[in-house]
Phi, psi and omega in degrees: 000105180231145175051039180061026175244152182221132176262123181251127177259119182282177182298330180268007179089001179287143182252129177235144178259132180240156173265129179280127177267321182198136172234119185216162178246132174270109183292337180294322181243004177059033180247152178249146181225157177224137175247132185211166181219150171256009182064034175275146177253140177274187184294346178256016181061029175261140180290132180282131177249129178257150180224140178216158173272137182261125181239129175282125182234089186070239177264358183249166174248147172228156181255139179232159175297141179281126179298149180308324183294342182253353187295321184301316180295318180293319178298323177298319178295317179297317178299321180295320177298313181298317179300317180293323179293321180292334180281353181283000000 
């Protein structure tokens, strides 16, 4: 993760570059999360935001699906980002 860019390797080995919106640690559960975008628009012309759990794997990081038990907290952070963007 350099210069707020993130390289994501898909299931078929394809590499896509994403812009990192936020990388943060939840001190309550000692887990790290990352919010990022490929600048895709949904059916309402809103930019799609992706979220993943960040796991240290040796010297590398890997992204994992966020467990259901942790989603509410991550959604709250995403809502706060959207609210702040709309206020600009």
